[in-house]
N, C-alpha and C positions, 0 to 999 in steps of 0.2 A: 528541424534540423541541429540546433543549438543540442536539443536534448539527446540528440542522435551521437552528436560530439563527443558531448559530456559521457555518454556513456564508452565510447569508443576508446576514450581517455582512462577510464577506469579501468577497461578489460587490459587494456595494452598495458598500465603499471603492474596489472597485476602478475603479467607473464614477462616483468621485467622488460616493456619495451615503450618507445616514447613516440607519439608523433612530430613530425615534420615538417609535415606541410595541413593545407586545409582539407578540410571534408567534402569532396566533391559528388556530385553528382554523374553516375557514370552510365546508368542505363534509367529508365522510367517507361515502363509497359504495364498495360491493363493489368498482368497477372505479378507484376512483382516491380520492386525499386533498389537497386544498385548501387549505393556508395563506396567511394573508393578514397582510401588515405595512404599519404608515403608515411613509413616508421623508420625508424636505426636500424630494422631487422627486414627491411623488404615491404611492399604494399600488405594492405589490408582490406579485405571486403566486406561491406556491412549488406546481407539482403533482408530486405523487409517482403515475405509473402505477400500475398492480395488476402481476403478472408476466404476466398475457397481454395487457397493452398498453403495454408496458413501450418497443416502438419509439418510442413517441411523443417520447422524449427525442432519439435521433439525428434521429430524421424531422425534427425542428426545426432541425436544424445541415444538411440537405439542403434545405430550403423557404428559409431566410436565404440560401443558397448562387445558389438557382434563380429564385427569386421574392421578394426581398427587399422587394418593395412591397407585396406582398400577404398579410406575417403580422406576428406580433409577432417581435422580435430579443430572442433571451432577454438577460438580464442574465447569466446563468452554466448551464451545462450539466453535469451531474455522471451520465456513462455508467454508473460502477460502483454507484452508487446507484441510479440512476433517480429525477434529480432535474431539474426545468427551472425556472429564476427568471425569469418574465414581468414586464415592465412593464404598468401596467394599458393598457387600451385602450379605453379610453371606453365611450360607452354602446352596447347593442349595436342593430343596425339595428331589430329587434322592437319596442324600446318606443316607436317612434314611425314605426312601419311605413308606408310609402307606395310604391306598384305603381310609379310611376319610379325609384325607389333601388331596388328589389329586382331591377328587370330590369338596369339598371346593373351591380349587385353579382352578378349572374348572367351577364352576358356579361364582366367583368373575371374571373371564376370560369374560364370556359371558357378564356380565354387563359391562366390557371395551369395548366389541364390540357394544353394545348398543349404548354406549355414544358416541364412535366414528361414528358411522355411518352417523350420520350429516354432519361429515367433511372430508366424500369418497374423493369428489371433490380434495379437500386441497391436500390430500396422494397423489392422481395420479401427479397433479401439482408439488410433492416434488420429483417426480420419481419413486414411487414403480409402479410395475408393474402391468398393467390392467387384472387380471385373473377372472371378473366376467363373468358369465354364457354365455352372448352375445356374448364374447368376443373369448371365448375357443375352438369354433370348429375352428377357424383360428390358433389359440394356438397347434392345435391337429397336423394340418398339419407341422408346426413352428419344433415342438418337433420332429416328424418324420423323418421332413428332416433334420435335424442338428445331430441327435442321430445317425439313422441308424440302420439298422439291423434287422429290425421287422415285416417282413410281416406278422407275424399274428395280429400285432397289425394294421397296415394299412388296414386289411379286416374289422375293426371295426370302420371306420373311420362314417358310417350312423348312427350306432348304438350310438357313442358317439355324435352325432350329436342331434340324439333325446334326450339324457341324458339333455344336454345342452338345448333345448329347453323346457323341462319340467322346469327343475332349474330353467330359466329365468323367468317361470311365478310365481313364488315363490311369495308370499307378507313379506318375511324375506326381510329387506334391507341390499345392499351390505356393508361391514364395512371391518375391517384388519383383514389380516390372518398373523399370526404370520410365518405360514410353517414351521417351526422347534419347535413346541409346545411340547418338552420331559421335564421330570421331572427336567433333567439339568440346564434345562433353565429358573425354576420356584423357585424363592427363598422361603425363611420361609416368612409369613404373605402374601401370596399370592401375590406378586409382580413379574414382567417377564421381564427378559432382554433379551439382542441379539437378535436384529431387524434387525438382517442384510439379511435375508430371507424374510422379509415379503411383502406382495403381497394387494391390493384392490380385494376382492372376498366374493363369499356369506358366509358369515360367518362359517357357519358347516364345511366349509373345513377343518378347525384349527383341528378338530376329526380326522382326518390322521396321525396327529403325537400326540395330546393328547391323545388319544387313543391306536395308532400303536407303538407308540413310549414307550409306560408305562410298564414297566414289572409285571403286576400284573396279577393277575389270570385270567382265563377268565371268571370265574362265576361272577367276580366281575365287570367287562364291563358293564352291564348293569345298576345296581345303579349310575355307576358313569356318563353316557351316559346320565342318568335319570336328576341326579344333574345339568349338563349343558344345558339341553335341559328346565329344570322347568322354566327356566326365559323368554322364548320365548315363553311359551302357549299362547299369545294373536295371536299367529299367525297359529294356528292350533290344530288339535289334540294331543294326545301323538304317536297315530299311525302314524298320516301324519307326524308330527315332525321327527321320527324316519326314517322313509321311506325318507324323504328329506336330513336327515343326511347321509345316507348311501350314495345315489346319489349325494352330493355335495363332499364326499369323494373318490370317482370312479371319480370324472371328477377333482379332485383336482390332481390327480395322474400326470396328463399332467401338472400341475405349477411347481409339486415337480422337475418334469424330466427338465424342461427349469430351475430351477433354479440350480440344479445342474450342467447343463451344462455351464450356465455362470460363475460359480463358478471354473470349472475344465478344461475347453476347453484348450486341446494343452499343459496342465500341465503333464499330466501322473501320478503318484504317485499311493498313497493306493486307492485314491477316484475314479480312473480314469473310474472304470465301473460303477459308481452309478447312470449316466443321463440314461443309458441302461436297468439297473435293476428297476430303478423308473418309467422309461415308460413299461416294461414288467410287472408291477404289476397289469396292466390293466387287464391282461389274468387271475388275480387269481380269484377265488371263492369270496373270501373274500373282502368287501368294503374298508378292512383296507389293504389288502395286503402285500407284501415285499416290502417296502420302507424305 
């Protein structure tokens, strides 16, 4: 903590700010620690990802380079120690969720993915997991071995492989999948944060969270979905894109299970069953499932 406080003060001074209160632990979880401090320019947040998500720190630098209007610009980044100091981003969309706001945000997120698609190789080199369709049959086996206890899911191996082959034939280029895109990770102004679960995947995989985690009426989902897909119209007809999005979300359930397993393996606690539940959602009729 003293080292963190000193580093925060250095970065604040460089930004023309000064701390006005103690550095406090805001949240400590197996996958990351978040500290908070008050300053004369508002609150700031130090995020220290765990070893499995250390890529989030250099990822912020890439995001600011390519999509600066869609993310928080860190006040400081220390790759060696794995720290990122972020300004306060205001209220999350989830605090006052409206269907139109979510549709606008997901459309903006789709543009972010299209802007980042040429940088997929750079993201993989930073340490984001490869969850592109061609990698997912092996990921399925990895998830089954890691999570265990899912004989019915194991019986889906060939069907899952076929889904991946169909998805791999898509003309839509791989890009970033936030992998936890619920409305509390979306800020006003269609900015996105908390990238610690991010992977490289078929971009439509993001709608597993973008639609599945959003507490909006079921009748509103098609309109929100279409707002997101509109920006990808060059890659196929509306019906083809809808089919592809549903397929991408089904395939992404394995990525979600592995992300949860990385975060909570051997830690117990309230999220201990999350990897198994995420993998089990492959059995759901819904492409969104219970993840």
